[in-house]
N, C-alpha and C positions, 0 to 999 in steps of 0.2 A: 591050688585049685585049678583044673583042668578050664584050658580056653573056653571049651562048650558049656562048661557051667559057670563060670564068669559073665559069659554073656547072657547065659539063661537068667540067672542072680539080676544082672544091669540094664534089662533091656531097653527103659523107655530112654537112657540116658545117652544110649547110643543114637535112637530114635531123634530125640531132642538135636542130638548133635550132628547128626546126617540133614534135620529139617531147617535147623535154623542157618546151616552154611549151606547159602542159597546165592544165587543171583546179585542181592543188590550187596551185599556184604563182600563178592567176589569181584563184582564192578569198582566197591567207594576201595578196596586194599590194592588192587592192581592200579588204578589213577594213583593211590597216596606213594607206591611204592614207584611210580613211573615216573612222579614231580618230585618226591622226595629223597629217593632208595632205600636206606634201610635205617634213616635218623629217626624215626618215629616205630618203631616196631612193638615199643613202651606200648602205646596206643590201643593195639590188635588185645595185648596181654589185658590190658585194665580195662579194656571191653568186657572182655573175658570173665572177669573178676564181679563188672557193676551186673552182668547179667545172670552170673550165678545168685548174687544175692538175690534179684525179682524175681525170678524160677524157684529160689527155695523158701522163696517168703510164699507163692502159690502152695507147692506143696507142703507147707507148716499148715496155712489154714485150712488146706482142705482135710489135713491128717487129723487137724482138732479139731474140726463142726464135722468132720463125715459132708461137704458140701463141696461144690466146686465154688472159683472164683465167679462166676457167672451168679451161680445160684445166691450166691453170698454178697453179688451187688444189689439183685432182683430183691434180696429179703432185707438189706440193712438201709439203703437208702431208698430216697422219695422215687416214686414212680418217673417220674420226667428222666431221671439217670440210665434206668433201664432200656427208652427209648431213645435215650441218646446212643448208647453201647452199639443194640439193633439197627440203627439206621448208620451208625459208622462201621458195622461188621459189614453192613451187606455192601456200603461202597469201597472199603478195604479189600474187601473179597471177589470186588469185579478186577480193579488194578491189580491184584497181587496173581489172579488169576492170568492176566492177560501177559503179567512181567515174567511169569513162569511158563507159561506158552512158549514169550517170544524166548526165554533166554535156552528153555530145552530147542529150540529152533535153532538159535546160533550153534548150539554142541554137535546139534544134527547134522550144519550143513557144513561146519567146521572142518568134520570128518571126512562125509562122503555129501561133496556137493552136487551130486545127479539131482539131487530132489532141493526146492528153495528151503529157505529159513520157515518159511508161512505152513508149508507141507510139510515139515518135522517136524513142526510146530504142534498140527492138528495131529498129526500121529503119535505124538508124546501124549499128548492130554487124552487120547481115547484108549490108551494104552493106561494110562492113571486109570482111568474108570474102571474098565475091565477089571484089573487087579484087585481092587475097593469091591467091588460089586461081588466076584466069585470068591474071595478071599475073608478071613477074620483076622483077627490080630494076630495070631500066631503066624502064618503069612506072612502079613505086613511086617514084625517083628524081623521074620530071617530074613528077608530080601532086604530091610535097612542097612542088616548087618553083612549083608554079602558087600552091599553097595555102596556101603560106607569104608568098608574096608579097600576099596578100589579106590574110593574117591581121593581118602588119609594118606595109603601105603605109595599110587602113584606122585600125587602132588608133593610129596616130604622126600620121596626119591628127586623128584626131580629139583627143588632146591636144594637141596646137600650137595647133589652132582654139579653144580654150578659152582661150588665151591669157593662162599661166599668168604668172607673176614671172619673168622671166630671170634675176636676182641671187637672188633667193631660192633657184631650182632649182640654181644653179651653187654656190652656199654647201653648199645641201646635199649634194648629189652628192659635196663633196671635202671638206665639215669634218665629219666625225663627232658628232653628237649622241644622246645618250639621253636624251628625256622620261622625267617619271614613268609607269611599269606599261608600258614597251614593250619592254623584253628580249626576253620570249617573243616579241611581234610581229616583232621584227627577227631574232630565229632562227629563223621560220614563213620569212619574206621570204628569207631563204639557203638553207634548206632545201628551199624549194621553186621555186626559180629553175634552171632546167637539166634539171631532174628527180633522179631518185635511183638505183634498179636499171637504167634503161634508159640511162643513162651504156656503161654493159656492152654496148649496140648497135652504139655506133660499128667496135672492133673487125673484128664482120660484116661491117659497111660498107665496112669497108677491102676485105677480102678479097672480097667484089663485085666492087670497082675495082681489084683485084689490086695493091694497095699491100703490096710487100711486099720488108723487109729493111730494113736504119739510113738506104740513102738516099734513105726517104721520110718520114724524121724532119720535116726542116720546114718539110716539103709538110702534113704532117701539125699541125703547130703553125699554121700558116698558116691553115690549114681550119678549126681548133678555135678560131683568135681570132675570125675570121668569124662561129664557131655563137653564143661566147660573148659578144660582143659584141652583135650580137640579141639574145640573152635578157635580157641588162641594159637596153639599151633598150626592150623592152618591159616590163621589171616595172616600167621607171621611169614609163612612157606609162600601166600603168596606176592607178598611185599618182596620180598627176597627175588622170586620170580619177576616180577614187575620189574624190579629195577633198571634200570638205564632204559627201557621201551620208550622210544617219544611217547611224550603221553596223548599226543593229538590222533594218535589209532585208533585210541582206547575209548572215542565218543563213536566210532562206524559200525557197521556190521561185522567187521574182519575184526574184531578186537581178539575173541579168542587165536585167530589164525597170525594175530600180528606176536600175539605173548608166545603163542606156541611154535615160532619163526625163530623168537629170539633163544628161547632152548635149542632149537634144533641146530642151529650154527654154533652150541656148543656141544650138546650130546648127541645131534645126529637124528637119523628117523626114527629110531628106537626112540630115543629121549623125548623127542615132540609127539610120536604118539600117546606116549606113556600120559603126558600131560592133556592131551584132550582125551584120552580115555578119562582120568581127572575129573574133570572142566564137566564132563557128560554125565558125568555120577554127582558130582555135587550139586548141578543143576536140577538133575531126574530125583534122585531123594528128596531134595526140597519140593518138588511138586507134587511127588507121590505123598508127603507127609502131611501136606497143605488137603490134596483132596478126600486123604482119607480122617483127618480130625476136625477141620474148620466146619463140616456138617453137622459135628458134636455139637460144637457153639451156637449156632442157628438154631438144633433141635432144644437144646437147655431152655434160649430165651423163648422160643415160643411153648414149650409146656410149662415154663413157669408164667408164662404171660397166660394162656388160659386156665391157670388155677386162679381158684377166687380170691387166696389170699397168698401169696407168695410166699407169707412167712410161715406158712405155718410144714413151707417144702423145707426149711433149714434141717429138718433134723428127719430126713425123711429122703429116700433115692428114688422113691414111686414118681409117677408122671400120672396125671389123668387116668392114662388108657395104661396103667399098669406096666408099661414101657420100663426098661429098667438097664442102666450103664452096665451094672456089673457082668462079668461074661460066666458061663457055663463050669466049673472046676473040670479039669484038665481029664480029659476021659468018660465024661460024662456028656448023654445025649441029650441036652434040654433043649425042649419044644418052647421053652418060653417065649413070646417077643420083646426083642432088645430094642435099643434107639438103635442100632446100624438095617434094623429093618423099616421101620418106620419111613411113611411119606415125606417130612422134614429131614430127616437127612439124605433120600434120596433125590428130593428135590432140590438139596440146595449143591450137592454133589453134580448133579447135571448143569446148573445156574454157575458153577466153579470150571466146568471143563469144554462148555459153548458157547455160550450170550459171548464172553472173553474175547473169543476170537477174531471178534468185528473190529478189535484194535488194531488187530494184526493189519490190516485193510491202509492205515495210517503209514506203512512204511519202514518206522522209525522202532525198531525192537530196542536197541537200547535207551535210548527215550523214555519208553514205556518203564524200563526198570528202575531209572533214577527218578520217575514220579511213584513208584509204589514204597520209594527209601523215604520221600518226603511225605505222602501219605500215614506211613507206618510210625514216622516221627510224636504224628501226635498222641499216639499211642500211651508208650513209656512215661511222659508223666501221670496220664492218667493212673495207670499201672500201680507206679512210684507212690501215688500217695494214695489213693485206697489202701495200698498194702501199709503204709505209717497210722493210716486213719484203725481199719480192721486188727492188724496184727499185736497193737498195743494196745487192744481192751481185753484186760485179763479174764472177764468176767464171759467174752467166747470164745479166747483161743487158751486158754488156763496158762498151763506151768509151760509153754510154747511161743510166751508171748516173746517179741523181739526183743533184743541183746542189744547193749549200745556203739556197738559196732554192725550189726543189723541198721541199727536204725540210722547211724553216718551214712552207709554205705547207700540207702533209700532216699534218704536227703540230697545226696551227693548225686542220685542218678534225677531226681527233680529237677533239680537246676541243672545239669548238663542238657539233660532230653532238653526240659522246658526252653532252655536258650536255644537248643537246636531248632527245634519247633518254630519258634520265633523269627530265626534267620529263615529257616525255609519260607517263609509264611512273607517277608520281605524281600528275597529272591525273586519269588511270583511277580509282587508286583514291580 
């Protein structure tokens, strides 16, 4: 199969990988690599496996029921759960948007320090808004493919050119070790690989591709397999690159420059610039993916709450305004109003892009990224728990009911991310 045909067949997975690989996991992997070298590489691989299980569950629910996870939560749980998620979504979105704007500012400043971190961050945020407003999913997917190739090729190339000990890497990848004081960093790497709330994006991108029904289950699994293979490799590469860097420099505004400097010492200016381009590609694709997909979440919540009976929405893609997620078939000029055109979608896109800029005034861009990772930790136990409940109900998902391995991974996710959330809360106090 030609590469272009492959990308066309598996586009949502590429977008998931690009969106999930962003600021939070780059910081987590870099700090872990700087503190412990390559001995905990296995945590990035295991984190990718866990995220695959969670996202496959999201996809399976939608393919079995025809509804997104958000629609399912609103239909199958008490209304208090709906309000909890909506409030959480607004708070999370504000923090994650500020973190991504900051990360893009750091990336731009690392390459071109003529502008400040704040100025670069604002430029990237506005650019993301423009691209989402003027483009549709097809443009989004194509740009994500280009940026993904940029970030993965450059970062993986830099990691390989540093010539790490292959035997030691193989041992670290497949033989778990727990150095003293590493537990928190291992959990952070697992939590960072592949994103958190953005796992829900996959369902909306499946709808854009018109993947509907149980017949697409195997296809979606392969698509997500590609996504999380790339995510795991990226996490491993970042830990390899950061190994040997003084951990203290990874808490400041010059994080990207310090890591790039380490590469420059070995590979010269070309290697340094390749890493900086990869770093920029990683954080901008994350911002672009969030700007494009998270407004769908908010619109989904609004339409569900407006419905007189949320449970009646389970078997229909329609909203009160007859807005639809499903796009027109390729080549057809369909004048239907879509969720992309709706007021809730556009309003939330603007909410992501502009109010969070106020947090840049604190002058602590890396601190904002760390707070984002903490806030994101609260979502993972909720998702794992609801997937265990919803996808084990044969009356709802029929033959796509969870298998024992999936349940085992979801239970492990619930325990690990629940513990991570508790420790994050404890650290705040």
